[in-house]
C-alpha positions in Angstrom: 0.0 0.0 0.0 2.9 2.4 0.6 5.0 1.4 -2.4 5.8 4.5 -4.4 4.4 6.9 -1.9 6.5 9.9 -1.0 6.7 10.2 2.8 8.2 13.2 4.5 9.5 11.6 7.7 10.2 14.3 10.4 12.1 13.8 13.7 12.0 16.3 16.6 14.0 16.3 19.8 12.5 13.5 21.9 15.8 11.7 21.7 14.8 8.8 24.1 12.6 7.5 21.3 15.1 7.6 18.4 16.1 4.0 18.7 12.5 2.8 18.3 11.9 5.4 15.6 14.9 4.3 13.5 13.8 0.6 13.8 10.4 1.5 12.4 12.0 3.7 9.7 13.8 0.6 8.5 10.5 -1.3 8.3 8.9 1.6 6.5 11.6 1.7 3.9 10.9 -2.1 3.2 7.4 -1.1 2.1 8.9 0.5 -1.1 8.0 4.1 0.0 10.4 6.9 -0.9 11.2 8.5 2.5 12.3 12.1 2.6 14.0 12.6 6.0 13.5 16.0 7.8 14.9 16.9 11.2 14.3 19.8 13.5 17.3 22.0 14.4 17.7 20.2 17.7 17.4 16.7 16.5 19.9 17.4 13.7 22.5 19.2 15.9 22.4 18.0 19.5 24.4 15.2 21.0 22.6 13.6 24.0 23.0 10.7 26.4 21.0 8.7 23.8 23.6 9.2 21.0 25.5 11.6 18.8 23.7 13.6 16.2 26.2 12.7 13.5 25.5 9.0 14.1 21.7 9.5 13.9 22.1 11.5 10.7 24.2 8.9 9.1 21.8 6.1 10.1 18.8 7.9 8.8 20.4 8.9 5.5 21.7 5.3 5.0 18.2 3.9 5.6 16.3 6.3 3.5 19.0 6.8 0.8 18.1 10.5 0.9 19.8 13.6 2.4 18.1 15.0 5.4 16.3 18.3 5.1 17.5 20.4 8.0 16.8 24.0 7.1 13.6 26.0 6.7 14.7 27.1 3.2 15.1 23.4 2.1 11.7 22.4 3.6 9.7 25.2 2.0 9.6 23.7 -1.6 7.9 20.5 -0.3 4.4 21.9 -1.0 5.0 23.9 -4.2 7.0 21.0 -5.8 4.5 18.4 -4.4 7.3 16.4 -3.0 5.2 14.5 -0.4 2.0 12.5 -0.2 2.0 12.6 3.6 4.1 14.0 6.4 5.0 12.0 9.5 6.3 13.7 12.6 7.7 11.0 14.9 8.7 11.7 17.6 6.6 14.9 18.0 7.6 16.8 21.1 5.3 19.0 23.2 7.1 22.0 21.7 6.3 21.0 18.2 2.7 20.1 19.1 2.2 23.6 20.5 3.6 25.2 17.4 1.5 23.1 15.1 -1.7 23.8 17.1 -1.0 27.5 17.0 0.3 28.0 13.4 4.0 28.7 14.3 6.5 27.9 11.6 10.0 28.3 12.8 11.8 24.9 12.2 12.4 22.7 9.2 9.8 20.2 10.5 7.1 22.9 10.9 7.8 24.4 7.5 7.7 20.9 5.9 4.4 20.3 7.6 2.9 23.7 6.6 4.1 23.2 3.0 2.6 19.7 2.8 -0.7 20.9 4.2 -1.1 23.5 1.5 -1.7 20.6 -0.9 -4.4 19.1 1.4 -2.1 16.3 2.3 -2.3 14.6 5.7 0.0 14.6 8.7 0.7 11.7 11.1 1.8 12.6 14.6 3.6 10.3 17.0 3.4 12.2 20.3 6.3 12.0 22.8 6.1 14.5 25.6 6.5 14.6 29.3 3.5 17.0 29.6 1.0 15.2 27.4 -1.6 15.0 30.2 -1.0 18.6 31.4 0.4 21.5 29.3 0.3 19.7 25.9 -3.1 18.1 26.4 -4.9 21.2 24.9 -2.7 21.1 21.8 -3.3 17.4 21.3 -7.0 18.2 21.6 -6.8 21.0 19.0 -5.0 18.8 16.5 -7.3 15.8 17.1 -10.2 18.0 16.0 -8.4 19.5 13.0 -8.7 18.2 9.5 -5.6 16.4 8.0 -4.1 15.4 11.4 -3.9 11.8 12.5 -2.2 10.3 15.6 -0.3 7.1 16.1 -2.0 5.5 19.1 -0.3 6.6 22.4 -0.2 5.7 26.0 1.2 6.9 29.3 5.0 6.5 29.1 5.6 5.7 32.7 2.6 6.3 35.0 4.6 6.0 38.2 7.6 8.2 37.6 6.2 10.4 34.8 2.5 10.5 35.4 1.7 13.2 32.7 4.0 11.7 30.0 2.7 10.3 26.7 4.4 8.3 24.1 3.4 6.7 20.7 3.4 3.0 20.0 6.2 2.4 17.5 4.6 -0.8 16.2 1.6 1.1 15.0 3.4 3.7 12.9 3.1 2.0 9.5 -0.5 1.1 10.0 -1.3 4.6 11.1 0.3 6.0 7.9 -1.6 3.5 5.7 -4.9 4.5 7.2 -4.1 8.3 7.3 -3.6 8.0 3.5 -7.2 6.8 3.4 -8.3 9.7 5.6 -9.0 7.3 8.5 -7.8 7.6 12.1 -6.5 4.2 13.5 -8.4 3.1 16.6 -8.2 2.9 19.5 -6.1 6.0 19.7 -5.5 5.6 23.5 -3.8 2.4 24.5 
């Protein structure tokens, strides 16, 4: 179903999920989709306890066989040139959720998404934020009620030590993309 589709695959700075995201990116590539990688400024530039940025960049480019879009200027043509059939933002931080919900476009990921939306194309979000059940809840609600936005099912990350934290289920990324291309939200959305 995804063979030949052009998928803009965006990563933002929830570094703790990168290992799972990269595993699913490999699976997504096996479907025959053309994956256009896009990274936020932070995900492209910051080394963290979860790994070095240069290693993530190399891995993502090796898997996708495409150069990562990492500037606003390089992301802007996505819409005018009709480069994507869908945009996927996984992981999507609370910061990115807030900006999406409020029309702010100040990173490559946000520009890619805005540019993709101008063509009426859908966006898949894999939420990963420590404040999903507090500060980010209103932004999740806004996007759930907005046309063209679809969520990978999510759950509490760790209800004991991080009671407000939410994280997407990596095993449901591909199925969510397939259904979003058919304008359908995968259910149940809360796991």
